[in-house]
N, C-alpha and C positions, 0 to 999 in steps of 0.2 A: 789399870793405867795402859795406854796405847803402847804398843812396841813398834809399830810401823812408822816410818819417818812421816808419811803423809798424814797419818792419822794424828800424830803428835802436832804437826802444823795445822790440821783441823780444829784441832782442841784449843790451840793457841788463838786461831782467827775467832772461834766462837766465843771465846772469854773477851776479846777485846769488842766484839760486835754487841754482846750482850750489856756490857757496862755503857757502851755508848747509847744503846736503845734505851736502857733505864735512864740514862740522865737526860735524854731528850724527851721522854714520855714524863718524867717528873717535871720538867721546864714547861711542858704543854699544859699538865693539869695545874700547875701554879698559875700560869697565865689565864686559864679559865677561870680560876677561882678568884682572880684579881677582878675580874669583870663582875662576877656575882657579888662580890663583898665590897665594890666600890660604893663610896656614900654619895658621890653627886653625880649628876649625868653627865656632866664633863670629864669626870674621871673614868666613869664607865666606857664613854665613847672612845678615850685615848686608848684604854685597856682593850676595847673590843677590836680595834685596828691590828693591835700587836697580836691578840690571839688568834684572829682570823688569819693572818699571814703564818703563823705556826701551824695552824690547822690544815691550811692548804699545803704547806711544805711537808708535813707528816703525811698526809694522804698521797701526796705524789711519792713519797719514797716508801710506801707501805709500812710505815711506823703504826699507823692505824688505818682502819679501812676506809675508803672514800667517802662512803655513804655515812659513816660515823662522824666524819669531818663535817660534812655538809650539814647534817642534822645538828650538830654541836652548834656550828655557825649560826643556824637558823633560830635555835632556842635562845642563844646569847643575845641575838639582835632582838629578840622579844623582850628580853630582860632589861636591855637598855632602852628599848622603847617605851616601857612601863615606868621606867625611872624618870625618863624625859617628860613624861605625862602628869 
């Protein structure tokens, strides 16, 4: 356990940030999963719009790497296009 005041504060901040990041990553994974498991092309398109917005935000905030966000968006778009065809 930390004894120094600033180390205690850092520990509290880390705990809060870890919980926030975990919740946001979980929501992101759920959004991506909704696109992949959508039964109709229309449902997939709606889910894709939401997932792309979440991926962009996550990339900007360094929750995930920008390239990973971009790559995931591209792959999801291919999935939706295949469902539409």
